[in-house]
C-alpha positions in Angstrom: 0.1 0.2 -0.1 1.4 3.6 -0.9 1.0 6.5 1.3 -2.0 8.0 1.1 -3.1 11.7 2.3 -6.3 12.2 3.6 -7.4 16.2 4.0 -10.2 17.0 6.7 -11.4 20.6 6.8 -12.4 21.1 10.1 -14.2 24.5 9.5 -17.3 25.2 11.1 -16.9 21.6 12.7 -17.3 20.3 16.3 -13.8 19.4 17.9 -15.0 16.0 18.7 -16.7 15.3 15.2 -13.2 16.0 13.5 -11.0 14.5 15.9 -13.0 11.2 16.0 -12.9 11.0 11.8 -8.9 11.7 12.4 -8.4 9.1 14.5 -10.4 6.6 12.6 -8.4 7.8 9.6 -4.9 7.9 11.1 -5.5 4.3 12.4 -6.5 3.4 8.7 -9.9 1.9 10.0 -11.4 3.7 6.9 -9.3 1.3 4.3 -9.5 -2.3 3.6 -6.3 -3.1 4.3 -7.1 -2.3 8.3 -4.5 -4.2 10.6 -4.1 -3.5 14.2 -0.5 -4.5 14.5 1.2 -2.6 11.7 1.7 1.0 11.2 -0.8 2.6 8.6 1.0 4.3 5.6 -1.8 7.1 5.8 -1.3 10.8 6.7 -3.9 12.9 7.5 -3.9 16.4 7.1 -6.3 18.8 8.9 -6.6 22.4 7.6 -8.9 25.7 9.0 -8.3 24.0 12.8 -8.6 28.0 14.2 -12.4 27.6 12.6 -13.7 25.2 14.7 -16.8 25.5 15.9 -17.0 25.6 19.6 -19.4 27.0 21.8 -18.7 29.7 24.6 -20.0 27.3 27.5 -17.9 24.5 26.5 -15.4 27.0 26.7 -16.4 27.8 30.3 -17.3 24.3 31.4 -14.8 21.8 30.1 -11.9 21.1 32.1 -8.7 18.9 31.6 -7.3 17.5 34.1 -3.4 18.5 35.2 -1.7 16.6 37.7 1.8 17.4 39.3 2.8 14.0 40.6 2.5 15.0 44.1 -0.2 14.3 46.8 -2.5 16.9 46.4 -1.5 18.1 42.7 -4.2 17.5 40.7 -5.4 20.9 39.5 -7.9 21.4 36.2 -7.5 23.9 33.7 -10.7 25.1 31.8 -10.7 25.0 27.9 -10.4 28.8 27.6 -7.3 28.9 29.3 -5.9 25.7 27.5 -6.9 27.2 24.4 -4.3 29.9 24.7 -1.7 27.3 24.1 -3.6 27.2 20.4 -6.0 25.0 18.9 -3.4 22.4 17.9 -2.8 21.7 21.8 -6.4 21.0 22.7 -6.9 18.9 18.7 -3.7 16.7 19.7 -5.3 15.9 23.0 -8.7 14.9 21.7 -6.8 12.7 18.9 -4.7 11.4 21.2 -7.3 10.0 23.4 -8.8 8.2 20.7 -6.2 6.2 19.5 -5.4 3.0 21.2 -2.9 2.9 24.1 -0.3 0.7 22.8 3.3 0.9 20.9 2.0 2.8 17.6 0.3 5.6 19.0 3.3 7.6 19.3 4.0 6.3 15.5 0.5 6.7 14.5 0.8 10.6 15.8 3.5 11.2 13.8 1.1 10.8 10.6 -1.1 14.0 11.6 -0.2 17.3 10.4 -2.1 20.1 11.5 -2.5 23.6 9.9 -4.5 26.1 12.0 
């Protein structure tokens, strides 16, 4: 199978829907050559990420845990604070949670190209 590049336009789409579509394509579940133990030869390019549709309610209420490793070191960061680092950080976090937690996870994530 040759390297295949899939382009996903994130303009006016919800974060979770774009992330799940991206995760499926990164794992090659949309192709006939899907095999869970082999690194897929598919690149996914996400464009217009800064134009994602995120509601103001989600910006305030959605929180991400941040653990320092020390007792009592669990803190929560709102999406509004998290988004200051950029849309790519939030998107990668969402896609990372949808990928399998195994050796291929890091290798699969290298095939993700984000254009904000």
